[in-house]
C-alpha positions as CSV (number, residue, x, y, z in Angstrom):
1,M,-264.2,58.9,116.6
2,K,-262.2,61.6,115.4
3,K,-263.8,64.2,113.4
4,E,-262.0,65.3,110.1
5,A,-261.2,68.8,109.9
6,M,-263.1,70.8,107.2
7,P,-261.0,72.9,104.9
8,K,-261.3,76.4,105.6
9,F,-263.2,78.5,102.9
10,N,-260.8,81.3,102.2
11,I,-263.1,84.1,101.0
12,K,-260.1,86.5,100.6
13,Q,-258.4,84.0,98.3
14,M,-261.7,83.5,96.4
15,K,-261.9,87.3,95.7
16,L,-258.2,87.4,94.8
17,E,-259.0,84.7,91.9
18,I,-262.1,86.5,90.9
19,T,-260.3,89.8,90.5
20,N,-257.4,87.9,88.7
21,E,-259.9,86.2,86.2
22,I,-261.6,89.6,85.6
23,E,-258.3,91.3,84.8
24,N,-257.1,88.6,82.5
25,I,-260.2,89.1,80.5
26,I,-260.0,92.7,80.5
27,L,-256.2,92.8,79.3
28,Q,-257.4,90.6,76.3
29,W,-259.3,93.8,74.9
30,K,-257.2,96.3,72.8
31,E,-255.4,98.9,74.3
32,T,-256.2,98.0,77.9
33,S,-253.9,98.0,80.9
34,A,-254.2,97.2,84.5
35,T,-252.6,99.1,87.5
36,D,-252.9,99.3,91.3
37,G,-255.5,102.1,92.4
38,D,-256.5,103.6,95.7
39,F,-257.8,101.7,98.5
40,G,-256.3,98.4,97.5
41,S,-258.1,98.4,94.0
42,R,-257.1,97.2,90.7
43,E,-258.0,99.7,88.0
44,F,-258.6,98.8,84.4
45,L,-257.8,101.4,81.8
46,F,-258.4,101.9,78.0
47,R,-255.9,104.2,76.5
48,G,-255.1,105.4,79.9
49,K,-258.6,106.3,80.8
50,E,-260.1,104.3,83.9
51,I,-263.1,102.0,82.6
52,G,-263.6,100.7,86.2
53,H,-261.9,99.3,89.2
54,I,-262.2,96.5,91.6
55,H,-261.4,96.2,95.2
56,S,-260.2,93.4,97.1
57,N,-263.4,92.9,98.7
58,G,-265.0,92.3,95.4
59,E,-266.6,95.5,94.8
60,L,-266.6,96.7,91.3
61,D,-266.9,100.4,90.6
62,I,-267.6,102.1,87.4
63,S,-268.4,105.8,86.4
64,F,-271.1,105.9,83.8
65,G,-272.3,109.5,84.3
66,N,-275.8,110.7,85.7
67,K,-278.2,109.1,83.1
68,L,-276.6,105.7,82.7
69,T,-276.0,105.3,86.4
70,K,-279.7,106.6,87.0
71,M,-281.0,103.7,84.5
72,L,-278.8,101.0,85.9
73,L,-279.9,101.9,89.4
74,S,-283.7,102.0,88.5
75,Q,-283.4,98.4,87.0
76,N,-281.7,97.2,90.1
77,L,-278.6,95.9,88.3
78,V,-276.2,97.4,90.3
79,Q,-276.0,99.3,93.7
80,Q,-275.2,103.0,94.3
81,H,-271.7,104.0,94.6
82,L,-270.9,105.2,98.1
83,Y,-268.9,108.1,97.4
84,V,-270.0,109.3,93.9
85,P,-273.7,108.0,93.9
86,E,-274.9,110.5,91.0
87,T,-272.4,109.2,88.4
88,S,-271.1,106.0,89.5
89,I,-272.2,102.4,90.4
90,T,-271.1,99.4,92.5
91,Y,-271.4,95.9,91.5
92,K,-270.5,93.2,94.5
93,V,-268.6,90.2,92.8
94,S,-268.7,87.6,95.5
95,S,-269.0,84.4,93.2
96,E,-268.0,82.9,89.8
97,E,-271.7,83.2,88.7
98,Q,-271.2,87.1,88.9
99,I,-268.2,87.3,86.7
100,P,-270.0,87.4,83.3
101,F,-272.0,90.3,84.2
102,A,-269.1,92.1,85.8
103,I,-267.2,91.7,82.5
104,S,-270.3,92.9,80.8
105,L,-270.4,96.1,82.9
106,L,-266.7,96.7,82.0
107,R,-267.3,96.2,78.4
108,F,-270.1,98.6,78.4
109,S,-267.7,101.2,80.0
110,Y,-264.9,100.1,77.4
111,I,-267.0,100.8,74.5
112,L,-268.6,103.9,75.8
113,V,-265.1,105.2,76.2
114,L,-264.0,104.0,72.7
115,K,-266.9,105.7,71.2
116,K,-265.9,109.0,72.9
117,F,-262.2,108.7,71.8
118,G,-263.4,108.3,68.3
119,E,-266.5,110.3,67.9
120,N,-265.4,111.4,64.7
121,D,-264.1,107.9,63.5
122,K,-266.5,105.6,61.7
123,Q,-264.5,102.7,62.4
124,S,-264.8,103.4,66.1
125,I,-268.7,104.1,65.8
126,T,-269.0,100.7,64.0
127,I,-267.2,98.9,66.7
128,F,-269.2,100.5,69.4
129,E,-272.4,99.7,67.5
130,T,-271.4,96.0,67.1
131,E,-270.2,95.5,70.7
132,L,-273.3,97.3,72.1
133,I,-275.6,94.4,70.6
134,K,-273.3,91.8,72.0
135,L,-273.9,93.2,75.5
136,P,-276.8,91.6,77.8
137,K,-280.1,93.4,76.8
138,S,-280.5,94.8,80.3
139,L,-277.4,96.9,79.5
140,S,-277.8,97.5,75.7
141,S,-281.3,98.8,76.0
142,I,-280.5,101.0,78.8
143,Y,-278.1,102.9,76.3
144,L,-280.5,102.8,73.4
145,N,-283.3,104.3,75.7
146,I,-281.3,107.5,77.0
147,K,-279.7,108.0,73.5
């Protein structure tokens, strides 16, 4: 009896699909763009400022600064970034189930940059506060605790 060949599970293709899905969501946000980054990454930008990037291996890297990075790490939500561990995090996206949290991390970064750009703009601050409460509590509570 001849065995049927099992279809090969192509991890590289799956990670490309995950990256594309994340990018498609990010590009729906106002004033965002994407570009090729270093080391085969895809950078996501808001008004030209990077809000994060994802490598072809599925590693999402985001710079949150010292305090937020320390809090995210202390809650075991993310991993320490290999090269800038004090200010940046890495979140490994290796399955469809991890996409929503990856999007939430990028959204968190996006609204933090929005707030920074609009420090003196009441509309930007209102958008920030509205968006912050939409994030998973694990993220929004971190911001509120270090404020």
